All heavy atoms as an XYZ file, in Angstrom:
721
protein
N      -3.057     -5.720    -10.717
C      -3.746     -4.572     -9.988
C      -3.258     -4.630     -8.604
O      -2.865     -5.631     -7.969
C      -5.263     -4.777    -10.108
N      -3.243     -3.372     -7.879
C      -2.952     -3.265     -6.594
C      -4.211     -3.005     -5.773
O      -4.992     -2.198     -6.185
C      -1.866     -2.199     -6.268
C      -0.708     -2.401     -7.141
C      -1.585     -2.046     -4.819
C       0.257     -1.088     -6.935
N      -4.450     -3.715     -4.707
C      -5.646     -3.450     -3.858
C      -5.209     -3.278     -2.447
O      -4.317     -4.018     -1.903
C      -6.408     -4.700     -3.930
C      -7.729     -4.660     -3.150
C      -8.477     -5.882     -3.282
O      -9.226     -6.089     -4.371
O      -8.391     -6.862     -2.585
N      -5.753     -2.334     -1.692
C      -5.367     -1.900     -0.384
C      -6.678     -2.176      0.516
O      -7.725     -1.571      0.150
C      -4.768     -0.549     -0.249
C      -4.512     -0.291      1.181
C      -3.598     -0.463     -1.103
N      -6.556     -2.915      1.570
C      -7.734     -3.210      2.510
C      -7.266     -2.643      3.908
O      -6.110     -2.705      4.260
C      -8.134     -4.546      2.478
C      -8.743     -5.037      1.010
C      -9.225     -6.432      1.261
N      -9.730     -6.874     -0.118
C     -11.073     -6.893     -0.454
N     -11.937     -6.466      0.594
N     -11.431     -7.200     -1.576
N      -8.335     -2.213      4.495
C      -7.981     -1.670      6.052
C      -8.132     -2.935      6.931
O      -8.404     -4.028      6.548
N      -8.070     -2.610      8.203
C      -8.069     -3.680      9.239
C      -9.446     -4.448      9.209
O      -9.528     -5.596      9.528
C      -7.922     -3.004     10.629
N     -10.536     -3.836      8.779
C     -11.847     -4.453      8.727
C     -12.019     -5.239      7.403
O     -13.163     -5.855      7.139
C     -12.950     -3.419      8.790
C     -12.857     -2.367      7.670
O     -12.083     -2.392      6.783
O     -13.681     -1.451      7.672
N     -11.018     -5.328      6.616
C     -11.131     -6.115      5.343
C     -11.683     -5.397      4.243
O     -11.819     -5.898      3.103
N     -12.218     -4.121      4.390
C     -12.768     -3.396      3.302
C     -11.747     -2.685      2.501
O     -10.744     -2.192      3.078
C     -13.757     -2.327      3.939
C     -15.009     -2.953      4.677
C     -15.954     -3.765      3.752
O     -16.181     -3.243      2.712
O     -16.286     -4.864      4.114
N     -12.075     -2.480      1.212
C     -11.124     -1.699      0.409
C     -11.009     -0.319      0.900
O     -12.089      0.232      1.258
C     -11.507     -1.767     -1.055
C     -11.380     -3.191     -1.727
C     -11.794     -3.014     -3.173
C     -11.811     -4.458     -3.769
N     -12.272     -4.293     -5.207
N      -9.874      0.293      0.858
C      -9.800      1.627      1.178
C      -9.142      2.446      0.029
O      -8.160      2.023     -0.563
C      -8.966      1.869      2.520
C      -9.732      1.246      3.652
C      -7.726      1.245      2.481
N      -9.451      3.781     -0.007
C      -8.649      4.654     -0.948
C      -8.213      5.802     -0.143
O      -7.376      6.651     -0.647
C      -9.526      5.113     -2.115
C      -9.840      3.934     -3.076
C     -10.803      5.743     -1.730
N      -8.700      6.001      1.046
C      -8.163      6.986      1.943
C      -8.079      6.597      3.503
O      -8.807      5.637      3.831
C      -9.129      8.264      1.887
O     -10.332      7.961      2.485
N      -7.050      7.183      4.118
C      -6.931      6.795      5.504
C      -6.641      7.951      6.325
O      -6.377      8.981      5.786
C      -5.674      5.853      5.650
C      -5.870      4.475      4.969
C      -4.396      6.404      5.157
N      -6.961      7.934      7.670
C      -6.606      9.133      8.602
C      -5.079      9.207      8.695
O      -4.337      8.191      8.467
C      -7.268      8.771      9.765
C      -7.239      7.244      9.889
C      -7.506      6.876      8.481
N      -4.550     10.347      9.052
C      -3.211     10.623      9.306
C      -2.779      9.806     10.570
O      -3.666      9.501     11.387
C      -2.915     12.088      9.591
C      -1.479     12.445      9.580
C      -1.030     12.359     11.097
O      -1.689     12.508     12.054
O       0.192     12.084     11.300
N      -1.649      9.279     10.595
C      -1.150      8.460     11.753
C      -0.745      7.100     11.262
O      -0.188      6.788     10.273
N      -1.107      6.190     12.202
C      -0.729      4.629     11.987
C      -1.931      3.895     11.582
O      -2.930      3.916     12.373
C      -0.085      4.094     13.149
O       1.113      4.943     13.484
C       0.330      2.764     13.023
N      -1.943      3.202     10.466
C      -3.152      2.372     10.022
C      -2.578      0.997      9.677
O      -1.491      0.808      9.188
C      -3.789      2.991      8.858
C      -4.565      4.335      9.275
C      -2.868      3.348      7.744
N      -3.363      0.021      9.993
C      -3.102     -1.392      9.607
C      -3.665     -1.564      8.171
O      -4.890     -1.280      7.894
C      -3.705     -2.433     10.545
C      -3.080     -2.334     11.915
O      -1.845     -2.146     11.982
O      -3.796     -2.476     12.909
N      -2.901     -2.107      7.218
C      -3.257     -2.372      5.879
C      -2.936     -3.726      5.463
O      -1.915     -4.323      5.899
C      -2.627     -1.410      4.965
C      -2.858      0.175      5.121
C      -2.054      0.984      4.277
C      -4.245      0.400      5.007
N      -3.680     -4.319      4.473
C      -3.329     -5.444      3.745
C      -3.218     -4.991      2.280
O      -4.202     -4.380      1.757
C      -4.389     -6.585      3.921
O      -4.367     -6.953      5.209
C      -3.892     -7.766      3.083
N      -2.054     -5.247      1.803
C      -1.794     -4.827      0.281
C      -1.648     -6.113     -0.481
O      -0.885     -7.014     -0.175
C      -0.509     -3.987      0.205
C      -0.659     -2.627      1.065
C      -0.265     -3.609     -1.206
C       0.639     -1.923      1.294
N      -2.487     -6.181     -1.571
C      -2.528     -7.368     -2.413
C      -2.168     -6.854     -3.936
O      -2.670     -5.816     -4.242
C      -3.875     -8.032     -2.463
O      -4.331     -8.297     -1.210
N      -1.399     -7.710     -4.558
C      -1.066     -7.318     -5.920
C      -1.446     -8.552     -6.791
O      -1.228     -9.761     -6.437
C       0.308     -7.123     -6.117
C       0.712     -6.720     -7.665
C       0.800     -5.987     -5.229
N      -2.428     -8.398     -7.814
C      -2.887     -9.447     -8.507
C      -2.426     -9.406    -10.050
O      -2.322     -8.327    -10.573
C      -4.465     -9.385     -8.531
C      -5.039     -9.227     -7.185
C      -5.268     -8.030     -6.528
C      -5.311    -10.274     -6.330
N      -5.785     -8.315     -5.335
C      -5.823     -9.695     -5.183
C      -5.299    -11.623     -6.377
C      -6.289    -10.401     -4.066
C      -5.710    -12.388     -5.280
C      -6.238    -11.779     -4.188
N      -2.286    -10.568    -10.695
C      -2.075    -10.568    -12.039
C      -3.443    -10.400    -12.902
O      -4.427    -10.253    -12.325
C      -1.230    -11.747    -12.545
C      -1.969    -13.082    -12.403
O      -3.290    -13.012    -12.295
O      -1.385    -14.195    -12.408
N      -3.249    -10.330    -14.117
C      -4.443    -10.159    -15.043
C      -5.478    -11.273    -14.862
O      -6.654    -11.210    -15.229
C      -4.044    -10.077    -16.552
C      -3.264     -8.781    -16.829
O      -3.431     -7.842    -15.943
O      -2.579     -8.720    -17.860
N      -5.084    -12.437    -14.345
C      -5.952    -13.644    -14.177
C      -6.614    -13.532    -12.755
O      -7.301    -14.489    -12.504
C      -5.235    -14.851    -14.426
C      -4.672    -15.039    -15.785
O      -5.333    -14.572    -16.741
N      -3.566    -15.643    -15.984
N      -6.246    -12.593    -12.020
C      -6.797    -12.618    -10.681
C      -6.105    -13.407     -9.704
O      -6.589    -13.551     -8.531
N      -4.788    -13.835    -10.038
C      -4.072    -14.638     -9.009
C      -3.178    -13.696     -8.283
O      -2.533    -12.796     -8.850
C      -3.140    -15.692     -9.885
C      -4.104    -16.618    -10.565
O      -5.142    -17.101     -9.931
O      -3.845    -17.003    -11.652
N      -3.012    -13.951     -6.954
C      -2.166    -13.045     -6.202
C      -0.687    -13.328     -6.591
O      -0.292    -14.416     -6.824
C      -2.328    -13.503     -4.748
C      -2.981    -14.956     -4.855
C      -3.641    -14.934     -6.123
N       0.137    -12.238     -6.677
C       1.498    -12.301     -7.058
C       2.404    -12.290     -5.841
O       2.211    -11.381     -4.869
C       1.823    -11.110     -7.964
C       1.252    -11.126     -9.349
C       1.566     -9.804    -10.047
C       1.748    -12.308    -10.158
N       3.338    -13.044     -5.751
C       4.324    -13.043     -4.633
C       5.665    -12.559     -5.184
O       5.972    -12.384     -6.444
C       4.557    -14.405     -4.167
O       5.125    -15.310     -5.180
C       3.340    -15.101     -3.662
N       6.413    -11.969     -4.234
C       7.650    -11.463     -4.580
C       7.581    -10.074     -5.282
O       8.680     -9.618     -5.880
N       6.512     -9.469     -5.084
C       6.426     -8.077     -5.515
C       7.019     -7.102     -4.434
O       6.533     -7.137     -3.315
C       4.814     -7.683     -5.876
C       4.711     -6.262     -6.287
C       4.332     -8.636     -6.841
N       7.814     -6.193     -4.971
C       8.367     -5.259     -3.978
C       7.551     -3.895     -3.939
O       7.308     -3.363     -4.998
C       9.849     -4.935     -4.583
C      10.441     -3.826     -3.558
C      10.730     -6.148     -4.609
N       7.097     -3.621     -2.787
C       6.268     -2.464     -2.693
C       7.000     -1.363     -1.916
O       7.771     -1.555     -0.962
C       5.026     -2.819     -1.736
C       4.147     -3.862     -2.215
C       3.110     -4.297     -1.215
C       3.406     -3.502     -3.543
N       6.918     -0.069     -2.418
C       7.458      1.055     -1.794
C       6.335      1.995     -1.623
O       5.378      1.971     -2.276
C       8.601      1.707     -2.583
O       8.102      2.131     -3.950
N       6.503      2.928     -0.574
C       5.550      3.971     -0.367
C       6.362      5.333     -0.349
O       7.304      5.446      0.324
C       4.865      3.783      0.901
N       5.819      6.372     -1.009
C       6.306      7.643     -1.091
C       5.324      8.715     -0.723
O       4.053      8.518     -1.060
C       7.064      7.899     -2.294
O       6.247      7.898     -3.407
N       5.595      9.845     -0.041
C       4.709     10.900      0.147
C       4.234     10.902      1.669
O       4.138      9.841      2.123
N       3.862     11.972      2.066
C       3.262     12.137      3.445
C       4.071     11.674      4.609
O       3.534     11.333      5.646
C       1.881     11.289      3.475
S       0.685     11.808      2.246
N       5.371     11.560      4.384
C       6.183     10.943      5.358
C       6.010      9.509      5.636
O       6.140      9.008      6.753
N       5.467      8.717      4.670
C       5.034      7.373      4.859
C       6.224      6.423      5.192
O       7.298      6.611      4.672
C       4.352      6.843      3.571
N       6.053      5.580      6.197
C       6.955      4.496      6.552
C       6.203      3.162      6.779
O       5.123      3.153      7.383
C       7.767      4.885      7.828
C       8.609      6.093      7.689
C       9.328      6.399      8.954
O       8.805      6.377     10.075
N      10.648      6.754      8.792
N       6.891      2.084      6.403
C       6.310      0.708      6.726
C       6.645      0.392      8.142
O       7.584      0.923      8.643
C       6.949     -0.280      5.782
C       6.590     -0.098      4.281
C       7.541      0.091      3.348
C       5.354      0.036      3.690
N       6.926      0.238      2.199
C       5.619      0.132      2.287
C       4.133     -0.110      4.139
C       4.662      0.293      1.332
C       3.009      0.031      3.042
C       3.333      0.194      1.787
N       5.878     -0.388      8.796
C       5.997     -0.718     10.195
C       7.469     -1.407     10.463
O       7.862     -1.352     11.496
C       4.905     -1.726     10.623
O       4.813     -2.902      9.833
N       8.021     -2.108      9.434
C       9.189     -2.826      9.748
C      10.432     -1.836      9.487
O      11.619     -2.221      9.793
C       9.446     -3.999      8.673
C       9.538     -3.436      7.285
O       9.541     -2.328      7.040
N       9.625     -4.445      6.324
N      10.129     -0.519      9.270
C      11.250      0.487      9.253
C      11.945      0.428      7.881
O      12.783      1.271      7.736
N      11.643     -0.441      6.929
C      12.330     -0.490      5.729
C      11.591      0.386      4.730
O      10.344      0.586      4.862
C      12.368     -1.930      5.254
C      13.342     -2.921      6.019
O      14.123     -2.346      6.683
O      13.087     -4.091      5.914
N      12.284      0.742      3.734
C      11.680      1.450      2.615
C      10.879      0.525      1.574
O       9.959      1.112      1.025
C      12.815      2.163      1.704
C      13.486      3.305      2.643
O      12.772      3.830      3.539
O      14.561      3.616      2.229
N      11.182     -0.607      1.593
C      10.676     -1.697      0.739
C      10.024     -2.831      1.491
O      10.664     -3.222      2.458
C      11.603     -2.185     -0.313
C      12.434     -1.152     -1.194
C      13.461     -1.785     -2.080
C      11.364     -0.278     -1.999
N       9.009     -3.302      1.048
C       8.459     -4.566      1.661
C       8.055     -5.453      0.469
O       7.848     -5.000     -0.682
C       7.149     -4.442      2.423
C       6.015     -3.683      1.728
C       7.570     -3.756      3.758
C       4.790     -3.475      2.537
N       7.949     -6.864      0.680
C       7.806     -7.847     -0.455
C       6.638     -8.637     -0.153
O       6.497     -9.286      0.905
C       9.069     -8.647     -0.618
O      10.182     -7.832     -0.872
C       8.897     -9.521     -1.930
N       5.788     -8.782     -1.173
C       4.511     -9.608     -0.985
C       4.930    -11.071     -0.891
O       5.847    -11.596     -1.574
C       3.479     -9.448     -2.054
O       4.075     -9.856     -3.324
C       3.030     -8.009     -2.057
N       4.112    -11.999     -0.104
C       4.320    -13.367     -0.114
C       2.941    -14.113     -0.533
O       2.044    -13.290     -0.871
C       4.827    -13.776      1.186
C       3.888    -13.317      2.433
O       2.566    -13.072      2.080
O       4.337    -13.293      3.567
N       2.761    -15.295     -0.179
C       1.618    -16.019     -0.547
C       0.321    -15.454      0.050
O      -0.825    -15.492     -0.312
C       1.749    -17.450     -0.304
N       0.549    -14.726      1.304
C      -0.631    -14.224      2.071
C      -0.664    -12.795      1.779
O      -1.350    -11.962      2.465
C      -0.324    -14.413      3.616
C      -0.122    -15.820      3.979
C      -1.364    -16.697      3.781
O      -2.556    -16.207      4.004
O      -1.204    -17.795      3.335
N      -0.295    -12.259      0.595
C      -0.058    -10.894      0.218
C       0.804    -10.248      1.522
O       1.710    -10.779      1.819
C      -1.471    -10.293      0.083
C      -2.107    -10.974     -1.028
O      -1.741    -10.968     -2.134
N      -3.351    -11.535     -0.856
N       0.497     -9.028      1.700
C       1.286     -8.369      2.718
C       0.455     -7.592      3.727
O      -0.167     -6.612      3.317
C       2.341     -7.393      2.096
C       3.614     -7.298      2.947
C       4.738     -8.080      2.907
C       3.419     -6.320      4.038
C       5.595     -7.884      3.757
C       4.646     -6.177      4.893
C       5.647     -7.055      4.717
N       0.468     -7.973      5.000
C      -0.151     -7.191      6.030
C       0.875     -6.471      6.701
O       1.839     -6.871      7.054
C      -0.825     -8.220      7.026
C      -1.851     -9.023      6.396
C      -2.551     -9.977      7.362
O      -1.982    -10.165      8.410
N      -3.668    -10.367      7.127
N       0.608     -5.112      6.773
C       1.629     -4.209      7.208
C       0.934     -3.000      8.052
O      -0.229     -2.883      7.856
C       2.536     -3.607      6.171
O       3.619     -2.887      6.716
C       1.770     -2.795      5.193
N       1.769     -2.212      8.775
C       1.329     -0.998      9.254
C       2.016      0.188      8.502
O       3.190      0.076      8.280
C       1.596     -0.916     10.734
O       0.978     -2.117     11.321
C       1.125      0.268     11.360
N       1.193      1.120      8.106
C       1.868      2.303      7.370
C       1.539      3.411      8.335
O       0.471      3.700      8.920
C       1.173      2.579      6.120
C       1.525      3.696      5.250
C       2.892      3.515      4.718
C       0.519      4.109      4.169
N       2.549      4.219      8.555
C       2.589      5.380      9.416
C       2.757      6.574      8.510
O       3.816      6.584      7.810
C       3.578      5.397     10.467
O       3.342      4.228     11.312
C       3.529      6.568     11.397
N       1.947      7.662      8.594
C       2.204      8.869      7.942
C       2.208      9.998      8.903
O       1.741      9.868     10.150
C       1.060      9.113      6.934
O      -0.212      9.176      7.702
C       0.955      8.127      5.781
N       2.877     11.086      8.638
C       3.058     12.205      9.497
C       2.794     13.549      8.903
O       3.997     14.265      8.708
C       4.386     11.877     10.258
C       4.564     12.955     11.352
O       3.594     13.546     11.888
N       5.846     13.143     11.800
N       1.727     13.909      8.485
C       1.549     15.105      7.870
C       0.159     15.728      8.532
O      -0.790     15.753      7.889
C       1.465     15.242      6.367
C       2.684     15.354      5.629
C       3.769     14.416      5.719
C       3.033     16.640      5.078
C       4.975     14.634      5.062
C       4.245     16.818      4.438
C       5.224     15.873      4.476
N       0.121     16.027      9.779
C      -1.058     16.416     10.435
C      -1.854     17.543      9.862
O      -1.100     18.462      9.242
C      -0.726     16.652     11.868
C       0.831     16.911     11.760
C       1.354     16.126     10.740
N      -3.073     17.485      9.912
C      -4.029     18.540      9.412
C      -3.786     19.115      8.076
O      -4.064     20.253      7.739
C      -3.771     19.935     10.321
O      -2.577     20.454     10.081
N      -3.291     18.193      7.124
C      -3.312     18.564      5.755
C      -3.542     17.317      4.865
O      -3.310     16.220      5.358
C      -1.979     19.267      5.350
O      -0.958     18.309      5.422
N      -4.146     17.539      3.784
C      -4.435     16.296      2.911
C      -3.105     16.097      2.016
O      -2.572     17.000      1.513
C      -5.639     16.714      1.996
C      -5.995     15.582      1.041
C      -7.234     16.063      0.346
C      -7.642     15.078     -0.770
N      -8.780     15.497     -1.507
N      -2.800     14.870      1.948
C      -1.709     14.495      0.986
C      -1.883     13.145      0.463
O      -2.798     12.474      0.849
C      -0.362     14.625      1.725
S      -0.165     13.567      3.167
N      -0.980     12.578     -0.416
C      -1.231     11.393     -1.098
C      -0.022     10.514     -0.841
O       1.122     10.974     -1.143
C      -1.392     11.483     -2.609
O      -2.627     12.399     -2.810
C      -1.597     10.280     -3.304
N      -0.136      9.243     -0.438
C       0.837      8.292     -0.442
C       0.789      7.416     -1.748
O      -0.208      6.967     -1.952
C       0.688      7.343      0.749
C       1.826      6.180      0.699
C       0.875      8.082      1.981
N       1.895      7.449     -2.415
C       1.885      6.520     -3.600
C       2.523      5.206     -3.393
O       3.763      5.193     -3.000
C       2.574      7.207     -4.859
O       1.884      8.398     -5.164
C       2.588      6.415     -6.107
N       1.776      4.079     -3.405
C       2.249      2.781     -3.243
C       2.723      2.226     -4.574
O       1.865      2.194     -5.587
C       1.404      1.856     -2.483
C       0.988      2.440     -1.167
C       1.873      0.410     -2.406
C      -0.024      1.730     -0.403
N       3.970      1.872     -4.845
C       4.411      1.363     -6.059
C       4.808      0.054     -5.981
O       5.466     -0.402     -4.993
C       5.643      2.211     -6.501
O       5.290      3.615     -6.536
C       6.150      1.815     -7.840
N       4.290     -0.764     -7.018
C       4.659     -2.335     -7.001
C       5.620     -2.611     -8.190
O       5.421     -2.026     -9.329
C       3.449     -3.080     -7.250
N       6.673     -3.254     -7.851
C       7.743     -3.579     -8.857
C       7.995     -4.991     -8.855
O       8.309     -5.745     -7.817
C       8.997     -2.734     -8.537
C       8.847     -1.208     -8.796
C      10.148     -0.485     -8.564
O      11.221     -1.033     -8.967
O      10.107      0.659     -8.235
N       7.963     -5.659     -9.950
C       8.371     -7.043    -10.237
C       8.535     -7.292    -11.676
O       7.862     -6.696    -12.541
C       7.208     -7.981     -9.684
C       7.681     -9.472     -9.964
C       6.711    -10.424     -9.325
C       7.132    -11.826     -9.610
N       6.391    -12.891     -8.874
N       9.590     -7.986    -12.019
C       9.842     -8.261    -13.419
C       8.570     -8.928    -14.131
O       8.054     -9.839    -13.556
C      11.087     -9.180    -13.550
O      11.279     -9.556    -14.849
N       8.108     -8.346    -15.253
C       6.991     -8.872    -15.983
C       5.685     -8.457    -15.448
O       4.557     -8.915    -15.962
N       5.699     -7.597    -14.417
C       4.320     -7.010    -13.881
C       3.770     -6.135    -14.944
O       4.332     -5.018    -15.280
C       4.597     -6.342    -12.525
C       3.400     -5.778    -11.894
C       2.303     -6.827    -11.619
C       3.832     -5.073    -10.619
N       2.528     -6.348    -15.368
C       1.895     -5.597    -16.288
C       0.735     -4.917    -15.535
O       0.322     -5.265    -14.481
C       1.333     -6.272    -17.499
C       2.370     -6.850    -18.348
O       3.365     -6.152    -18.562
O       2.268     -8.023    -18.876
N       0.052     -3.934    -16.169
C      -1.085     -3.329    -15.507
C      -0.731     -2.270    -14.530
O       0.328     -1.611    -14.582
N      -1.635     -2.104    -13.562
C      -1.500     -1.069    -12.573
C      -0.341     -1.271    -11.620
O      -0.151     -2.253    -11.034
C      -2.805     -1.027    -11.713
C      -2.786      0.179    -10.676
C      -3.951      0.000     -9.673
O      -4.847     -0.776     -9.927
N      -4.002      1.087     -8.833
N       0.571     -0.333    -11.656
C       1.752     -0.445    -10.728
C       1.762      0.566     -9.553
O       2.683      0.514     -8.804
C       3.093     -0.259    -11.624
C       3.227     -1.490    -12.712
C       4.500     -1.137    -13.489
C       4.715     -2.290    -14.441
N       3.670     -2.424    -15.495
N       0.928      1.465     -9.709
C       0.860      2.542     -8.593
C      -0.509      2.691     -8.021
O      -1.543      2.510     -8.731
C       1.215      3.915     -9.113
C       2.599      3.966     -9.587
O       3.600      3.541     -8.816
N       2.920      4.440    -10.778
N      -0.547      2.826     -6.734
C      -1.867      3.008     -6.047
C      -1.658      4.335     -5.173
O      -0.780      4.352     -4.381
C      -2.239      1.876     -5.120
C      -3.488      1.818     -4.499
C      -4.586      1.336     -5.087
C      -3.652      2.541     -3.242
C      -5.892      1.317     -4.494
C      -4.904      2.588     -2.662
C      -6.011      2.017     -3.221
N      -2.652      5.254     -5.399
C      -2.572      6.519     -4.567
C      -3.519      6.393     -3.402
O      -4.738      6.197     -3.559
C      -2.961      7.686     -5.523
C      -1.868      8.019     -6.444
O      -0.673      7.669     -6.186
O      -2.196      8.734     -7.439
N      -3.021      6.556     -2.272
C      -3.822      6.462     -1.005
C      -3.827      7.841     -0.361
O      -2.721      8.428     -0.190
C      -3.125      5.506     -0.070
C      -3.773      5.029      1.260
C      -5.008      4.217      0.907
C      -2.918      4.144      2.148
N      -5.083      8.375     -0.235
C      -5.201      9.743      0.258
C      -5.167      9.794      1.733
O      -5.853      8.899      2.455
C      -6.531     10.197     -0.223
C      -6.707     10.229     -1.799
C      -6.818     11.719      0.214
C      -5.711     10.941     -2.565
N      -4.418     10.604      2.249
C      -4.325     10.758      3.804
C      -5.139     12.022      4.135
O      -4.944     13.027      3.447
C      -2.839     10.795      4.245
C      -2.838     10.961      5.759
C      -2.173      9.590      3.796
N      -6.001     11.910      5.168
C      -6.726     13.010      5.711
C      -7.736     13.468      4.529
O      -7.844     14.708      4.206
C      -5.880     14.215      6.073
C      -5.463     14.056      7.475
O      -6.114     13.339      8.271
N      -4.411     14.732      7.885
N      -8.424     12.469      3.796
C      -9.154     12.851      2.809
C     -10.716     13.255      3.033
O     -11.443     13.387      2.183
N     -10.985     13.266      4.394
C     -12.375     13.568      4.609
C     -12.758     14.877      4.374
O     -12.189     15.868      4.712
C     -12.756     13.192      6.108
C     -11.837     12.392      6.806
O     -11.359     11.371      6.227
O     -11.671     12.528      7.965
């Protein structure tokens, strides 16, 4: 499963447009964090803070900054997790400007 938390540590399903700090966690069916999971983000002009299209989780999961750029409209960023043998949820939809 993929879980996204905001800077306050609370789970989020929507974020404001612009730059937000996120922690992205990927868990296996036993609830253990998975390392080496490649994460990509698409939609809303989304970019990771390191400027790369892909980021990879480690033992601390992945703390990153996501920047979106579609002012004054609602859109969806799809975060996709890829790793050999990964079962279950592979996509997480994050709503931008969802209020």
